[in-house]
N, C-alpha and C positions, 0 to 999 in steps of 0.2 A: 516553495516553502523551504526554509533552512532551519534546522534544529542546532541549538548551541549545545556544548558538551554537557551542560546540566540536563537538558531535555533527553539527550542520547542515553545518559546514565540512568535517568529516571525510567525510561521505557525498557531499558534492559533489565533493570532490577524488578520491574513489575513483571515482566516476562518469565524470569527465573523464579519469582515467588509463586506464579501460577502453577508452574511445574512442581514445585516443593510441596504446595498445598494439595495438589491432586493426585499424585502418584506416590507409590512406596516401594520397598524391596528392591529386588534387581533392576526392575524397570526404571526406577528413579536413579539408581547408581548409573546405569548405562546412559540414560538420558543426560545427566549431568556430565558425564565424560564427553558426550557428543557436543554439548553446548559449550564446554570449556574448550574444546578443540576449535570450535568455529567462532568463538567469542568475538575476537577483533574484526573478523570478516562480517559476521552477522549484524554487529552494531552499526556498521557503516553502509550496509548493503542497501541498494535501491529495491523498490517492488516492481519497477518496469523500466524500460529503456528510453522511452519517448515521454516527453513533458506533458503531452496532452493525453496520455493513458491515465495512470494513477500512481501517485507517491513516487515520482521519478526524482529522487534526491537521496543523499545520504541519511540513513536512518529510516527510510520509507518502508523497507521490509518489515522490521520490527514493529513499526507503528501500524502497518496493514494487518499483520498477524493478531496484534492485540485488539484491533477493531473487529476481526472475523471471530475471535473467541468471544467478545462481548455480545456481538449479534447472534452467534450461534447458540449461546445460553438463552438469550431472549426468545429466539425463534423455537427452541426446543420446548420452552415452557409454554409457548402459545400452541404448538402442536399438541403437547400433552394435555393442557387445559381444554382443548376442543375435541378430545376424543381420539386422537391418533393412537396407534399401537406403539408404545415405547417398552414394551415387555422383553424384547429380544436384544436391547443394547442399553448401555448405561450413559448416564451424563458425562462420566469421565472419558468415555470413548468418543463422545461428542467434542469435548475439549481436546482430546488427543488429535483427532483429525484436524480441528480448526488450527491447533498449533503447527501442524506439519504439512498442511495442504499445499504450501509453497515451498517447502524445504528444498526442493530441486533448484531453486533459484539461488542457492548459496554456492553452488558449483560442486566440483569433486573434492577429494581430500587435500588437493594441493593448489587447485586453481579456482578463481572467482568465476561466477556465472557471467556477470557483466563487467565489462572493463570500459573506462572513460573513452568516449569518441574524440579522437584528436582532430578531426576535420571541423573547424570553426564554421564552414559553410553549411555543413550538415547540421550542426547544433543550431545555428541561427535560422536557417530556412526551412529545416524539416523537424525541428524539435527533437532530434536523435541525439540525446545526451550521452547515451551508453550503447555499446555494440555487445553482441553475444561473443563470448570468448572463444576465438577460433581453435584454442588449444584443447578445448573439450571435446570428448566423444559425444556425438549428438545422442540425447534422450530426451523423451518429453518430460516436463517438469515433475508430474506424478510418479513416473518411472523412476526418475533420479532420487525423489524423495523416499520411495520405498527401498531402493538400493542402499542409500545412505543409512537409513534405519538398520538395515541388515548388517551393514559393515560394523556398527557399534553394538550389535547383538541386542537390538530393541525389539523384542517380540511384539507382533501386532495380530489383532484378532481379525477373523474374516471380514466383520462388519468395518473395522477401522481401514483394511486394505480397500474394500470397495469405496469407502468414504473419500479416501485420498485419491484414488484412481479416478473417481467419477466427478470430483470437484468442479470441472470445467462444464458439466452437464453436456447439452447437445452442441455447445460451441466446438467440442471435439468430436469429429465424426466416428472416431474409434469407440465413442461411448454409446453410440446408437443401439447396439444390440442389447445393451443393458436397459436403456430407457424405453425402446420402442418395440419390444418382443410381444408378439400377439398370442404367444402360447403361454398359458397360465403358469406352467411349471418354470418357465424361464424369466418370469418377471421378478423384479427387485423385491426381496422379503424384508428389507430394512428401510425405515424412512430417514435414517442418518445421512445418506448421500444427498437427499433432497434438502435437508435442513442446512447442511454446510454450503451447498451451492447456493442457496438463497442467501445466506450470510455473506458469502464471498462477492457475490454480484451486487449486493446492496453496499458493502464497504467499498468496492471498487468504483461504483457510481458516485458515492458521496465524495470520495477523495478527488475524483475527476471534476465534480462541481466545485470543491474547495479551490482547485487550481483555476477553474475558469473564473470564479467569483473574485479571486485575488487579482487576476488580470484586469477585470472590470473595475475593481476598486483603484487599481493603480492607474488605470486610464482616466477614471473620474477625478482622481487627485491631481493628475497632471493637467487636466483641463481647468481645473479650479485654480491651480497655481498659476497657469498661463493667464487666466482671466484676472487673478489678483494683480500680477504684474502689469498687465494692461491698464487696469483701473488706476493703479498707482502712478504709472507713467502718464496717464491723462491728467491726473490731479497735479502732478509735478509740473507738467507742461503748462497748465492753466496757471498755476502759481507763478511760473517764470514769466509768462505773458503779462500778468498784472504788475510784476515787479519792473519789467521793461517799460511798460506803459507809464508807470510812475516816474522812472528815470527820465523818459522821454519828456514828460510834462514839466519836470523840474529844469531840465536843460533849456527848453524852448518856450517856457511860459513868458508872457509879455507883462 
């Protein structure tokens, strides 16, 4: 998938509108400062490095974040309407975590997280469109997200911290003590991490299916085009044969 400049701008404006409409005071001021600092990089950032993962294209990051925000709101309402405890966190905290769950994929203050893969062989044969930037100090994506928020003095609540840290669920082994504790006092006291993890998984899955389906459509279109050419060629050859037979009859008729 490739976004044109209009779509990139539309997605970016939508993201900034969500921030303006959801937050206020110093938090809004500091968030705006952070987003202005990263604007050019964020607008063009992909959401992953391989084309068969999800949203591996310029603008994929913002598109993915918008989808996770949308799904998080829907899933929050579903949990709330079915009796889940939402008394110890707010909807704005859900939105905050959804907005920043992948913030670490922006990189650090100077360097991109992903850089274009210069190897044509790897792009073509492995779908590896981007590489992780070797200039970056290694951090997990959630850890870098929390670090970046701190650099711009964006305060986060305990629930937001856990929501960002645990977004990857049990796909990250470091999260096991949070999700798999058998001691009652150590079990998660917030539903928010479950909500955003569910939204993120759903978004990534749908984005991957969009990529797969677009490849199938392209393949189908190619087959139809080839078939059309073949049919047209057959009709043309048949017409030529008729014309040749007519000429032959005119030359050699008695």
